[in-house]
C-alpha positions as CSV (number, residue, x, y, z in Angstrom):
1,M,-0.2,0.1,0.2
2,S,1.4,3.5,-0.7
3,A,-1.2,6.8,0.3
4,G,-4.1,4.2,1.4
5,W,-4.0,2.8,-2.2
6,R,-3.6,-0.9,-3.3
7,M,-3.3,-2.3,-6.9
8,A,-4.9,-6.3,-7.3
9,Y,-4.2,-8.0,-10.2
10,V,-8.0,-9.8,-11.3
11,P,-7.6,-12.0,-14.4
12,Q,-11.2,-12.2,-14.4
13,V,-12.2,-8.4,-14.9
14,I,-11.3,-7.2,-18.3
15,V,-11.4,-3.1,-19.0
16,H,-12.3,-1.7,-22.4
17,H,-11.5,2.5,-22.8
18,D,-13.4,3.2,-26.4
19,P,-12.0,6.5,-26.3
20,S,-14.1,9.3,-28.2
21,R,-14.3,9.8,-32.1
22,A,-14.7,13.4,-31.9
23,R,-11.4,14.3,-30.2
24,D,-8.0,14.5,-32.1
25,A,-6.2,11.4,-31.4
26,A,-2.7,12.2,-32.0
27,A,-3.3,15.3,-29.3
28,R,-5.1,11.9,-26.9
29,R,-1.8,10.4,-27.5
30,R,0.2,12.9,-27.1
31,L,-1.0,13.4,-24.0
32,A,-1.6,10.1,-22.6
33,L,2.5,9.8,-23.4
34,R,3.4,13.2,-21.1
35,N,1.7,12.1,-18.7
36,A,3.2,8.3,-18.3
37,L,6.4,10.4,-18.8
38,W,5.2,13.2,-15.7
39,L,3.9,10.0,-14.0
40,A,8.0,7.9,-14.1
41,W,9.6,11.2,-12.8
42,L,7.3,11.8,-10.3
43,R,6.9,8.2,-9.0
44,R,9.5,5.5,-10.2
45,P,12.9,5.2,-9.2
46,W,15.4,7.2,-11.4
47,P,15.7,3.8,-13.5
48,R,12.5,3.2,-14.3
49,A,12.0,7.1,-14.9
50,I,15.1,7.3,-17.4
51,A,13.9,3.7,-19.4
52,A,10.8,5.6,-19.6
53,T,12.1,8.9,-20.5
54,R,14.2,6.9,-23.4
55,T,10.8,5.5,-24.1
56,W,8.8,8.3,-24.6
57,L,11.7,10.2,-26.7
58,A,11.7,7.0,-29.5
59,E,7.8,7.5,-29.4
60,S,8.1,11.1,-30.4
61,V,10.6,10.5,-32.5
62,R,8.5,7.9,-33.9
63,D,5.5,10.3,-34.3
64,R,7.8,12.9,-35.8
65,E,6.6,15.9,-32.6
66,L,9.7,15.6,-30.8
67,L,10.2,19.3,-30.5
68,R,5.9,19.7,-29.8
69,N,6.8,17.0,-27.1
70,A,10.0,18.0,-25.8
71,L,8.2,21.3,-25.2
72,D,5.3,19.6,-23.6
73,A,7.5,17.3,-21.2
74,L,9.5,20.0,-20.0
75,C,7.3,21.9,-18.9
76,G,6.3,19.5,-15.8
77,V,9.9,19.2,-14.5
78,P,10.5,21.8,-12.3
79,W,7.0,20.4,-10.5
80,S,8.0,17.0,-11.1
81,V,11.4,17.2,-9.1
82,R,10.1,19.8,-6.2
83,G,7.0,16.7,-6.3
84,R,9.1,13.6,-6.4
85,R,7.9,10.9,-3.8
86,V,8.9,7.7,-4.7
87,V,6.2,4.9,-4.2
88,P,8.0,2.3,-1.7
89,P,9.5,-1.2,-2.7
90,H,6.6,-3.2,-2.8
91,V,4.7,-1.1,-5.1
92,E,7.5,-0.7,-7.3
93,Q,7.9,-4.5,-7.4
94,A,3.6,-4.5,-8.7
95,L,4.2,-1.7,-11.2
96,C,6.9,-4.0,-12.6
97,T,5.5,-7.5,-12.2
98,I,2.3,-5.8,-13.5
99,E,4.5,-4.3,-16.5
100,T,6.5,-7.5,-17.2
101,F,2.6,-9.2,-17.3
102,Y,1.7,-7.1,-19.9
103,G,4.5,-6.6,-21.8
104,E,5.7,-2.9,-21.3
105,Q,9.1,-2.8,-20.5
106,S,9.2,1.1,-19.4
107,G,5.7,1.7,-18.3
108,A,5.2,4.6,-20.4
109,D,3.3,3.6,-22.7
110,G,-0.1,6.0,-22.9
111,G,-2.3,3.7,-20.2
112,R,-2.3,0.6,-22.3
113,V,-2.5,-1.2,-18.6
114,E,-5.9,-2.3,-17.9
115,A,-6.5,-2.3,-14.8
116,S,-6.6,0.2,-12.5
117,P,-5.7,0.8,-8.8
118,A,-8.2,0.0,-6.4
119,K,-9.0,2.1,-3.0
120,A,-8.0,0.4,0.5
121,A,-10.9,-0.5,2.4
């Protein structure tokens, strides 16, 4: 548990998210990648945060949006460093387990994990 929250893996539960077709898909993807990067900077140990940054950079180059993405991400550096509070080791271990299960080596993928944290009772 971290800050009163816990994660649970329940294989019987499958969550599907159907994003709005009225919104700009490219902008939504940029925001998801940026937010995953910010989350890594805020909560993951430095080796994982650096790996997430590398993945984010590769995705940005692939999308030919490197400059725009870099400017968006850099806006978050000051507050992410000030607010940095790394998750406890047992939470990090659980995150790594989930990422391994879903084939996400960096965690900066824009949200492919199909489960969300459950509030502890």
